[in-house]
Structures are given as C-alpha cells and as structure tokens.
N, C-alpha and C positions, 0 to 999 in steps of 0.2 A: 617268475622273476629269478628264482635261484639258478635255473639253467642258463638264463641270459647272462647272469654275473659270471658263471663259470666259463661260458664261451667267450665272454669279453676278456677275461683274464688270460685265457689261452691265446686268444688273438693278439692281445697286448704283448705277450712274451714272444710268441713265435712269428707273428706277421705284423709287426708294429707299423711298417710302411706300406703294406699291401692291403688297401681298402677293399678291393674286389674279393680277395681271399677271405677277409673277415665277413663280408656279406654272404659269401658262399657258405661259410661256417654257420652263420645265423640261419640261413634258409635250410640247411641240412639238419641242424640240431634243434634250434629253438623253435622255429616255425613248425616243425613236425610235432613237437610236444604241444604247442598251442592248438594246432589243428586236429590233434588226436580226438578231442571231444566235440568236434564240429557237428557231428551227427546229432548229438544230444542237445547242445545249446543253440544250434543253427547260426544264422548270420546276424542275429541281433547283437552278438558280442564282437562283431567284426571291428568296430571302432577300438575296442580294447586291444585287439591283436595289432592294429595299425599303430596305436600309441606305443606299444612295446617295441615295435620295429623302429619308430621314430626316435625313441629313447636310445636304442642301441646305436643308431646312426650318429646321434649327437655325441655319445660316448666315444665312438670310434673316430670321429673327426675332431674330437677335443673341443667341442662347442659347449657353451654354458647351457644349463637346463632351460633358461628363459629365452634362448635364441628363437626368433620367429621361424615358423615352419617353412616359409618361402626361401629363407636364406639356407636352411638345411638342405632343401631340395636342390637349390642352385649349386651348393658345394658338392652334393652327392652326384649330380649330373656331370660335374667337371672331371670325374674319374671315369 
C-alpha cells in the first residue's frame, strides 16, 4: 500500500489529467511489487491484488471509496 500511495502522489502531481499514464505507472511500479511474491503465495491472494488496483482506480478517478465496482469499471472504460 505504501508504494501505491507514492505512485498515486506522483501521478496526481505530474499527470493529473492523464488517466492512461497513471494506470501505466501503476502497472509498471505497484503491480510489479505486488506480483514479486506471486511464486510464494500463488493465486490465492489474487483478489487482494485486484482490490489494490480497484482502490487505485477510484483514487485516480476521484470517486468515493464506496462507489460500486460497476460504476468504476464504466468510468475506467470511458478513457
């Protein structure tokens, strides 16, 4: 979560209006950290990784934490 907060802060300052670039940063930095231990914990923690990504998307789009997932995905697909 610490890496996600750092990447979000950089994205907010540098790429406030560029959602695709923010997602690129997430995939490049945060996802690599999360997937680093994938060989150890396997795919049973996959839902945790997806929740982190969903949280990052909500932060990036400026949505509330309690926004339903289908709205988040609809907003994400519009970019």
